[in-house]
C-alpha positions in Angstrom: 149.8 189.9 147.9 149.3 190.5 144.1 146.0 192.0 143.3 144.4 190.5 140.1 141.6 191.8 138.0 138.9 189.8 136.2 138.6 190.5 132.5 134.9 190.8 131.4 134.3 189.9 127.8 131.3 190.9 125.6 130.9 188.2 123.1 128.9 189.0 120.0 127.7 186.9 117.0 129.4 187.0 113.6 127.4 185.7 110.8 130.2 186.6 108.4 133.4 188.6 108.1 131.4 191.8 107.6 129.2 191.1 110.6 132.2 190.2 112.8 134.0 193.5 112.0 130.8 195.4 112.7 130.4 193.7 116.1 134.0 194.6 117.0 133.5 198.2 115.8 130.4 198.4 118.1 132.2 197.2 121.2 132.5 193.4 121.2 135.6 192.1 123.1 135.2 188.8 121.1 133.1 187.4 118.4 132.1 183.8 117.5 131.8 182.7 113.9 130.9 179.5 112.2 133.5 177.2 110.7 133.2 176.2 107.1 131.5 173.0 108.4 130.5 171.5 111.8 128.9 174.6 113.3 125.6 174.5 115.2 124.2 177.0 112.6 124.6 175.1 109.3 123.5 178.2 107.4 126.2 180.4 109.0 129.4 178.8 107.8 132.4 180.8 106.7 135.6 180.2 104.7 139.0 179.8 106.3 140.1 182.9 104.4 137.3 185.0 105.9 138.0 183.7 109.4 141.7 184.5 109.0 140.8 188.1 107.9 138.5 188.5 110.9 141.2 187.2 113.3 143.7 189.8 112.0 141.1 192.6 112.4 140.1 191.4 115.9 143.7 191.1 117.1 144.3 194.8 116.4 142.1 195.4 119.5 143.4 192.4 121.5 139.9 191.0 120.8 139.4 187.3 120.1 137.7 185.2 117.5 136.0 182.0 118.7 135.0 179.5 116.1 131.8 177.5 116.5 132.6 173.9 115.8 129.9 172.5 117.9 128.0 169.8 116.0 128.1 166.1 116.6 130.5 164.3 114.2 129.8 161.2 112.3 132.5 158.5 111.9 133.3 159.4 108.3 133.8 163.1 109.3 136.4 162.6 111.9 139.5 163.1 109.8 138.0 166.0 107.9 137.2 167.6 111.2 140.7 167.1 112.6 142.3 168.6 109.5 139.9 171.6 109.7 140.8 172.2 113.3 144.5 172.5 112.3 143.5 174.9 109.5 141.4 177.0 111.8 144.4 177.3 114.2 146.7 178.3 111.4 144.1 180.9 110.3 144.4 182.6 113.7 141.4 181.3 115.7 141.7 181.9 119.4 139.5 179.0 120.5 137.0 176.4 119.3 133.5 176.0 120.7 132.8 172.2 120.7 130.1 169.7 121.7 131.5 166.4 120.5 133.9 164.9 123.1 135.5 162.8 120.4 137.5 165.9 119.5 139.5 165.5 122.7 140.8 162.2 121.4 142.2 163.8 118.3 145.7 165.0 117.6 145.0 168.7 118.0 146.9 172.0 117.8 147.3 173.9 121.0 143.9 175.6 120.5 141.9 176.3 123.7 138.6 174.4 123.7 135.3 175.8 125.0 132.5 173.4 125.9 129.5 174.5 124.0 126.1 174.9 125.8 125.2 172.0 123.5 127.3 169.9 125.9 124.6 170.4 128.6 126.7 172.3 131.2 124.0 172.4 133.8 125.7 171.2 137.0 128.8 171.9 139.1 129.8 168.2 138.7 129.7 168.4 134.9 131.7 171.7 134.8 134.3 170.3 137.2 134.7 167.3 134.9 135.1 169.5 131.8 137.7 171.6 133.5 139.7 168.5 134.6 139.8 167.0 131.1 141.2 170.2 129.6 138.6 172.6 128.6 139.5 176.3 129.0 135.9 177.5 129.2 132.3 176.3 129.5 129.2 177.9 128.1 126.7 177.5 130.8 123.2 176.2 130.4 120.8 179.1 129.9 118.5 177.7 132.7 121.0 178.3 135.5 120.2 181.0 138.2 122.9 183.4 139.5 123.0 181.3 142.7 123.7 178.1 140.7 126.4 180.0 138.7 128.0 181.2 141.9 128.0 177.6 143.2 129.8 176.4 140.0 132.2 179.3 140.3 133.0 178.3 143.9 133.7 174.8 142.8 135.9 175.5 139.7 138.5 177.8 138.3 137.5 177.5 134.6 136.2 180.5 132.6 132.4 180.8 132.7 130.4 182.1 129.7 126.7 182.7 129.8 124.1 184.0 127.4 122.6 187.4 128.1 120.5 188.1 125.1 118.7 186.6 122.2 116.5 183.6 121.2 115.9 180.9 123.8 115.8 177.2 123.1 112.8 176.0 125.2 114.7 172.8 125.8 118.0 172.4 127.6 120.6 172.8 124.7 121.9 169.5 123.4 118.9 167.7 124.9 116.3 168.4 122.2 115.5 165.8 119.6 112.1 167.1 118.5 113.3 168.5 115.2 115.1 165.3 114.4 112.1 163.2 115.4 109.6 165.2 113.3 111.6 165.8 110.2 115.1 164.3 110.5 116.7 167.7 111.0 118.9 167.5 114.0 119.7 170.5 116.2 122.8 168.7 117.3 123.9 168.7 113.7 123.2 172.4 113.1 119.9 171.8 111.2 117.2 172.6 113.8 113.9 173.2 112.2 112.6 175.1 115.3 109.8 172.7 116.0 109.2 174.5 119.3 107.9 177.5 117.3 105.1 175.3 115.8 101.4 175.5 116.9 100.3 172.5 119.0 97.0 171.2 120.3 97.0 170.5 124.1 95.1 167.3 125.0 94.0 166.0 128.4 94.6 162.5 129.8 91.7 161.2 127.6 93.1 163.0 124.5 90.3 165.6 124.6 91.4 169.0 123.4 92.1 171.7 126.0 93.6 174.2 123.6 94.0 174.1 119.9 96.6 175.6 117.5 98.6 177.5 120.2 102.2 178.5 120.5 102.7 176.4 123.6 106.5 175.9 123.4 107.6 179.2 121.7 108.9 181.2 124.7 110.1 184.8 124.7 113.6 185.9 124.0 116.2 186.5 126.6 117.1 189.9 127.9 119.3 190.1 131.0 120.1 193.8 130.8 119.3 194.2 134.5 121.4 191.3 135.7 124.9 192.1 134.3 126.3 193.1 137.7 124.7 190.1 139.4 126.0 187.7 136.8 129.5 189.2 136.9 129.6 188.9 140.7 128.4 185.3 140.4 131.4 184.5 138.3 130.5 185.0 134.7 133.4 186.5 132.7 132.0 186.2 129.2 128.6 187.7 128.3 127.2 186.2 125.1 124.7 187.6 122.7 122.8 185.0 120.6 122.2 185.8 116.9 124.4 184.4 114.2 121.4 184.5 111.8 120.2 188.0 112.8 120.6 191.1 110.7 123.2 193.8 110.8 121.0 196.3 112.7 120.6 193.7 115.4 124.3 193.2 115.8 124.9 197.0 116.0 122.1 197.8 118.3 122.4 194.9 120.8 126.2 194.9 120.9 126.1 198.7 121.6 123.5 198.2 124.3 125.5 195.6 126.3 128.8 197.5 125.7 127.3 200.4 127.5 126.0 198.3 130.3 129.4 196.5 130.8 131.3 199.8 130.6 129.0 201.2 133.3 129.6 198.3 135.5 133.4 198.5 134.9 133.4 202.2 135.8 131.7 201.5 139.1 133.4 198.3 140.2 137.1 197.7 140.9 138.6 194.3 140.3 137.2 194.1 136.8 138.6 195.3 133.4 137.6 195.1 129.8 138.9 192.2 127.8 140.1 194.2 124.8 141.5 197.6 123.9 139.5 200.6 122.6 136.6 202.7 123.9 133.2 203.1 122.3 131.3 206.3 121.9 127.8 205.8 120.4 126.0 208.6 118.5 122.7 206.9 119.1 120.7 205.4 122.0 120.7 201.6 121.8 117.3 200.0 122.4 116.8 196.2 122.4 113.0 196.8 121.8 113.9 198.0 118.3 115.6 194.8 117.2 114.2 191.4 116.5 112.5 190.0 119.6 109.5 187.9 120.7 109.0 189.8 123.9 111.6 189.5 126.7 112.3 187.3 129.7 115.4 187.2 131.9 114.9 183.4 132.2 116.5 183.7 135.7 113.5 183.8 138.0 112.1 180.3 137.6 108.4 180.0 136.9 107.2 183.6 136.5 104.7 185.1 134.2 107.5 186.8 132.1 108.7 183.4 131.0 105.4 182.4 129.4 105.0 181.7 125.6 105.6 184.6 123.2 102.8 186.3 121.4 104.2 184.9 118.2 107.2 182.8 117.0 107.9 185.8 114.8 109.4 189.1 115.9 106.8 191.4 117.6 109.3 194.0 118.5 108.1 197.0 120.6 104.7 197.0 122.2 102.9 200.3 121.3 99.6 199.8 123.0 96.0 198.8 122.7 93.6 200.0 119.9 91.2 202.5 121.3 89.3 203.1 118.0 89.4 201.2 114.8 87.8 202.4 111.5 87.7 200.7 108.2 91.3 201.7 107.4 92.6 203.5 110.4 93.2 203.0 114.1 93.9 205.1 117.2 95.9 203.8 120.1 94.8 204.4 123.8 98.1 206.1 124.4 99.3 207.9 121.3 102.9 207.2 120.3 105.0 208.6 117.5 104.8 206.4 114.4 106.5 207.2 111.1 105.8 206.4 107.5 107.7 203.2 106.7 107.4 201.7 110.1 106.3 198.1 110.3 103.4 197.4 112.7 102.0 194.0 113.6 99.2 192.5 115.7 97.9 189.1 116.6 94.6 188.3 114.9 91.6 186.4 116.3 93.4 183.1 115.6 96.6 184.3 117.3 98.5 184.6 114.0 100.7 187.6 113.6 99.5 190.1 110.9 101.4 193.1 109.8 101.5 196.2 107.6 103.8 199.1 106.7 102.6 202.5 107.7 102.3 204.8 104.7 100.0 207.5 106.2 99.4 209.1 109.6 97.1 212.0 110.3 97.3 213.3 113.9 96.9 210.2 116.1 95.3 208.2 113.3 97.4 205.4 111.8 96.1 204.2 108.5 96.3 200.5 107.5 95.3 198.4 104.4 91.5 198.0 104.5 91.7 194.2 104.0 93.0 193.8 107.5 90.6 193.4 110.3 91.6 195.4 113.4 89.2 195.8 116.3 89.3 197.8 119.5 91.4 196.2 122.2 93.9 194.7 119.6 97.5 194.8 120.8 99.7 196.7 118.4 103.5 196.2 118.1 106.2 197.9 116.0 108.6 195.3 114.7 110.4 197.6 112.2 111.4 201.2 113.2 112.2 202.8 109.9 113.9 205.9 111.2 116.0 203.9 113.7 117.1 201.5 111.0 118.0 204.3 108.7 120.0 206.0 111.4 121.8 202.7 112.2 122.8 202.2 108.6 124.7 205.5 108.7 126.6 204.7 111.9 129.9 202.9 111.3 132.9 202.7 113.6 132.1 203.5 117.2 135.2 202.0 118.7 138.4 204.0 119.0 141.8 202.9 120.4 142.8 205.7 122.8 146.1 207.4 122.1 148.3 210.0 123.6 150.2 212.5 121.4 153.2 214.7 121.9 154.0 217.6 119.5 157.7 218.5 119.8 160.2 220.9 118.3 163.0 219.3 116.2 166.2 220.8 114.8 164.6 221.1 111.3 160.9 221.0 112.0 158.4 219.2 114.2 158.1 215.7 115.6 154.7 214.1 116.4 154.8 211.1 118.7 151.7 208.9 119.3 151.3 205.9 121.6 148.4 203.8 122.8 147.5 204.9 126.4 148.9 201.6 127.8 152.2 202.3 126.0 152.3 199.0 124.1 152.3 200.6 120.6 154.3 203.8 119.7 155.0 205.7 116.5 156.3 209.0 115.4 156.3 211.2 112.3 158.6 214.1 111.3 157.7 217.3 109.5 160.6 219.3 108.0 159.7 222.9 107.8 160.9 226.4 108.7 160.0 227.9 112.1 157.6 230.9 112.0 156.4 232.5 115.2 152.7 232.8 115.5 151.2 236.2 115.5 148.4 235.0 117.8 149.7 232.4 120.2 146.3 231.3 121.7 144.8 230.8 118.2 147.9 228.8 117.1 147.7 226.5 120.0 143.9 226.1 119.6 144.3 225.3 115.9 147.0 222.7 116.6 145.0 220.9 119.3 141.9 221.0 117.2 143.5 219.4 114.1 145.4 216.8 116.1 142.1 215.7 117.7 140.5 215.0 114.3 141.1 211.3 113.9 138.1 210.7 111.7 137.6 207.0 110.7 141.1 206.0 111.6 140.0 203.8 114.6 141.8 206.0 117.1 140.5 208.5 119.7 142.8 211.1 121.3 142.9 210.9 125.1 145.7 213.5 125.7 147.9 215.9 123.8 151.1 217.4 125.0 152.5 220.5 123.3 156.3 220.4 124.1 157.4 223.5 122.2 159.5 226.4 123.6 157.4 228.9 121.7 154.1 229.1 119.8 154.6 228.7 116.0 152.4 229.2 113.0 152.0 225.8 111.3 149.7 225.5 108.2 146.7 223.2 108.8 147.7 221.1 105.8 151.0 220.3 107.4 149.4 219.5 110.8 147.0 217.1 109.1 149.7 215.5 107.1 151.8 214.7 110.2 148.7 213.5 112.1 147.8 211.1 109.2 151.3 209.8 109.0 151.7 209.0 112.7 148.3 207.4 113.0 148.9 205.3 109.9 152.2 204.2 111.3 150.5 203.4 114.6 147.7 201.5 112.8 150.2 199.3 111.0 151.5 198.2 114.4 148.2 197.3 116.1 148.0 193.6 116.6 151.7 192.9 116.0 152.2 192.2 119.7 149.0 190.2 120.2 149.7 186.8 121.8 147.2 184.0 121.4 146.5 181.9 124.4 147.3 178.2 123.8 146.6 175.0 125.6 147.9 171.5 125.0 145.5 168.7 126.1 146.9 166.0 128.3 144.7 163.0 128.4 143.7 161.6 131.8 141.2 159.2 133.3 139.3 161.6 135.5 136.0 159.7 136.2 132.9 161.0 134.5 130.0 161.7 136.9 128.0 158.8 135.5 129.0 155.2 134.5 126.0 154.5 132.2 125.0 156.8 129.3 122.2 156.5 126.8 121.3 158.5 123.7 121.1 161.7 125.7 125.0 161.8 125.9 125.0 162.4 122.1 127.7 159.9 121.3 127.9 159.7 117.5 131.4 158.3 116.7 134.0 155.9 118.0 136.3 158.6 119.4 133.5 160.0 121.6 132.8 156.4 122.9 136.5 156.0 123.5 136.6 159.3 125.5 133.8 158.2 127.8 135.3 154.7 128.2 138.6 156.2 129.3 136.8 158.3 131.9 135.1 155.3 133.5 131.8 155.0 131.6 130.9 151.3 131.5 127.9 151.5 129.1 127.3 154.0 126.3 124.3 154.4 123.9 124.3 155.8 120.4 123.2 159.3 119.6 119.5 159.8 118.6 120.7 160.7 115.1 122.2 157.3 114.7 119.7 155.1 116.5 116.4 156.8 117.4 115.2 155.4 120.8 112.0 153.5 121.5 108.6 155.1 121.8 108.1 157.0 125.0 111.7 158.3 125.1 112.3 161.9 126.1 112.5 164.3 123.2 112.8 167.5 125.2 113.5 168.5 128.8 112.5 172.0 129.6 112.3 174.5 132.4 109.2 175.9 130.7 106.0 174.3 132.0 102.6 174.3 130.2 100.7 173.7 133.4 102.1 176.8 134.9 101.5 178.8 131.7 97.8 177.9 131.9 97.6 178.8 135.6 97.3 175.2 136.7 100.5 174.5 138.6 99.5 172.9 142.0 102.8 174.0 143.6 103.0 177.7 142.6 99.5 178.8 141.8 96.4 178.8 144.0 93.2 177.0 143.0 95.0 175.2 140.2 93.2 172.4 138.4 92.2 171.1 135.0 95.3 169.7 133.4 96.3 166.5 135.2 99.2 164.3 134.5 99.7 163.0 131.9 98.7 165.4 129.2 99.6 165.4 125.5 100.7 167.7 122.7 99.4 167.0 119.2 100.8 168.2 115.9 99.8 166.9 112.4 99.2 163.3 113.5 102.1 163.2 116.0 101.2 162.9 119.7 103.6 163.7 122.5 103.2 162.9 126.1 103.9 165.5 128.8 105.3 164.5 132.1 105.5 167.2 134.9 108.5 166.7 137.1 107.4 169.0 139.9 110.2 168.1 142.2 112.8 169.5 139.8 110.3 172.0 138.4 110.6 170.9 134.8 108.6 169.4 132.0 109.4 166.3 129.9 108.1 165.8 126.4 108.1 162.2 125.2 107.6 160.6 121.9 
């Protein structure tokens, strides 16, 4: 019986060509980048030329470039979208991440398709269907537990991708129309205005205020650092970091953090292997607390306190502690921590708004702040900008190195240096013509030769083994050793990626039945090809997407695992002595009122217009 291994992929965000290269240099096995148009982050589009350059760089490491093409398409955009898909394939893209099912009705190149989380991949039946119609991978709904993922894995053979870090949509992805309802900016069109980060009033059944101006829907960010092994064993093969709009420090720090975690898992567990070549050595200690975050939740445990709303929709970063003493312009924390000039500290004021300042003076355990700020004992202090950590990160470049083996040999007229990747796929050699001169100190000559051959600098290589295959020890000038090393590594570098083979997949249309026969606006059908797709798969009735025909009053604008009743300690199923908020309740924002329905059987909350 042939033993097979599962390749585990760390998938990092690429805001641009530069960010993509950095993500790869810091350990990503794949990156996802926005197409020039039609990506779910309209502000993160990239040119075809930049995508092509990123593909060539990634393929040097057998790493992949996935292109986000995951917005709904309008009728007049279909032909432009089809042409762009061909251009992306020609540029070297390894796969497309898509939401609009109309794409499967197009004349496509053999590019693998990944079903975006925007396609609402939340059940085994949906994932089975997507596999049967030709998708190569599904990006699972963030709300799924490891047990639910394992159930999907047992029911399918398709690749499973899951988020492990970054901002959380409070609604099931692809099932939120709050932004489109409030301001005409559709998340399904890449223009989400983040309405969930707004402050709402909570009203009771008689429209009397229970809470005013609160971040009731702005939940914490995801951090599944402790669940990598559990997710891998459940069947996840691609671990995705959110953040195509985050800064470069975030990409470096968070990619390095999960690279370490995955490498640790790979070292301890047989049956798994990395999805790309190259090993990372980090000259710093990655720390997710030091990058943008609103506090963390695993979002795996159901209704737990860790899933409750964030302190602020803005980044709070690392919690430092409570204020013990507050003077007119200084504070002391209950547990002193090291704070440096240039650090950015923040705190929630009496109204719950986040205030902040840069530290420009510390004396002992006193931290000085601008006197116009009002800070009282008990105030919670956070650090959302670590100046020394950011400065350190800016000086760290390539952490990834392709491991090579070298052999230094005698030749008739000099020396031959052979180098190959440790898997033997790429090989190169360089020749040095020189006179032979026996070394006066053999040990020193060998030590010098080994030391100089190990100095790979910023070449992108890391020496795993060196063989000295000489009959005697010779004196070789350091300049000649370095010259030969540079030549052989440059020759090897020119080869990297030349044997990379993209996966391809040609869609074959079929009539596998869709799990439902009637669909409304929640299916996000925005063009005739999408309607044709569902009709071919047995759907008898289809509705238009919200963006084309907003539904009637009382329609669901958001379905969420997050529950305001639970957040207020008033869940009758999970909390003792609950009471106060009864169904229905309402949210209010600037003249807009939204009804809350609590589906306790499914443990979810519905927000209606």
